N, C-alpha and C positions, 0 to 999 in steps of 0.2 A: 329585097328592096335596097336601093342605093340612093345616096343623097349627094348633091353637088352644092358646094358652099356658095351662098349668095351674100348675105350679110354675116352670118355666123353659122357654121356647121353645127357647133355645139348647141346653139339655140334651136335649130331644127330637130336635133335628136331629143332635146329636152321636151319640145312640144309634142313630138311623136309618143314619147313615153308618158307624158302628162295625160294625153287623150286616153290612153289605156287605163291609167289609174282613175281618172275622173269617171269614166264609164264602167268601172268595176270589172274590167278585164284583167286587172292585176289587183289583188286583194291585200288588205292590211296584213303585214308580216311577211308577204312574199319577198324573196330575195331577188335583187336585180344583179345579175352576173355580167360584169363588164365584158368578159371574153365572148360570151354568147351573144350579147347585144351587138358588139363590134362585128362579129361574124355575120349576123342576120342583116345588119344595115350596111355592111361593107365599108366600115369606117375604122379609124384607129382607136385603140383603147384610150389614148389620151383625149380624144374628142368625147368619147363616152364618159370618161372621168370628169371632164369639165361640165358636161350636161348634167351629171348627177349632182354636182355642186350647185347648179342652177335650180334643180328640183328641190334640193334641201333648203335653199333660200326661199323657195316658193311653198314650203310647208307640205310637200307631197311625200317626201321620203325622209328617213333618218339614216345617217352614216354612222355605223356603230363600230367600236373597236372589235377586231377579230371576226366580225360578222359581215362587215361591208355595208352595202346599201340595201335597205328594206323599206317596203311601202309603209308609210306612216299609219299608225293605229288611229281609228276614228272612235275614240271613247266619248262618253257623254260629256266629260269635262272639256275635251277638245272641241266638240261641237258648240257647247255653251260659250266657251271663250271666243271661238271664231265669230259667232253671231254677235256677241257683245261688242267686239272690236269693229266688226263691219257696220253695226248700227251707228257707232260713234263717228266713224270716218264718213259714211254716206250722209249722215246728218250734217257734217261739216261741209261736204261738197254741195248739198242741196241748199243749205243756209246761204252759202256764198253765191250760188247760182241765182237764187232769188234776188240778190242785190245787184248782180252785174249783167244778167241776161237781157238782151234787147228782144223786141218782138220777133225780128227776123231769125233770131237764134233758135226759136221754137220749131221752125219748120222741119229740121232733121228728126226731132223727137216725135213730132206728129206723124211723120212718115214711118218711123220706127214702130209706133203704136199700131199703125195700120198693118204693117207687116206681121207684128205679133198677133193681131186679131185674125189675119188670114191663116197663119200657122195653127192657131187654136181652132178655127173653124174646120180646117182640114185634118185636124188631129195629128199634125206633123210635130211630134215631140222634139225630134232632133233640131228641126228648124226653129221651133220656139226657144229651145235652149240656147242656140247660137245667137238668135236675135236678142234675147234677154241681155246678153253681155255686150252686144253692140250698143244697145240702149245705154247701159251703164258707162261704157267707154266714151260715149258722147258727152256724158256729164262730168267725168273726171277733170278735164282741162279747166272747167269753170271754177274749180277750187282756187285757181291762180296761186297755187302752192306746189312747187315741184317735189317737196318732201311727201306731201299727201299723195300726189300722183304716183310716186315711186312705191310707197307703201301699199297703195291699192293694187298696183300692177303685180307686186310680189304676192299679195294676199289673194288675188282673184282666182288662181287655180284651186286653192283649197276651198274657197267659196263655191266654185263650180262643181267641185266633187260632192259637196253637201247638197247643193241646189239640184244637181242631176239626180241624186237619190230621192230627194223630196218629190220631184216631178213624176217619178216612177212608183212612188209609194201610194199615191192617192189620185184617182182619175179626176177629181175636182181641183187638184192643186194648180193645174194650168189656169183655171178660171181665177183662182185666188191671186196668182202672179200677175195676170193681165189686169185685174182690178187694181192691184198695187201700183203698176206702172202708170195706169190712167190717172189714179188719184194723185200721184207725184206730179205729173204734168199739170193737173188742175190747180194744185196748190202753188206751184211755181208761177203759173199764169196769174193767180190771184195775189201773189206776193204774200202768202200766208205761211210764215215760218212755223208758227206753233202747230198748225195742223200737219204740216209736212213732217215735223219731228215726231209727232204722235203716230202718224201713219207708218213711218219707218220703224218705230219701236214696236208697234203691234205686229207688223209683218215679220220682223226679225224674231220676236218671241214665238210667234205661231210656227214659223218654219223650223226654228231651233227645236221646239218641243216635238214636232212631227218626226224629225230625224233622230232625236234622242230616244223617242219611244220605239222606233224601229230597231235601234241598236239594242235596247233592253230586250225586246221580243226575240231578236236573233240570238242573243246570249242565252235566254231561257230555253229556246229550242235546242241550241247546241248542248246545253247542260242536260236536257231531257234525253237526247240521243246518247250522250256519254254515259248516263245512268243505265240506259237500256243495254248498251254494249257490255257493261260490267256484269250484268245479270246473265 
């Protein structure tokens, strides 16, 4: 694969690698070798190095002394902290949106809900995943706060990684997510801040627990296999 620079070659490389991490094609602890990536993508090592710095800022990798870049671990504490912060930031965005959104501003959100419903009906998980974050990206500018928008942009890939996992853990999770997006739109339409914040809290806690439980089960299975090998 080869890339041609449009706005930023490093950004394109970062997005390419981020997709692999988010979708579990690269796992926690996997090393990301600059030379191999540069060869595969036909880009310079300097561009790859810049892309890795972007991924570190977006909480998908760690750059460690003597080890280089490795895919960030998804521990229970990591997931819990991620959803706690996402809850606070999304609450801030929605609280401000309720104050400033005009009726015409609702149209793109209603269209997004319709697209989410279509993906859910067709069991198009990839489409549902992508549309979920288009919905959220519609909301971010209503914070009227460039610092919040910047934080959300950098945090979003880590949220996408956990969200992608959640969607594939439980066949009913798609319905839970769709209900969440519909409920948020309804509370914005009603200008109901208290209900909106409660809906966000409940959803964040639900999905955080779902992902954490999966991590615990995976660790238990790995430990069981390790014990069998020793025998």
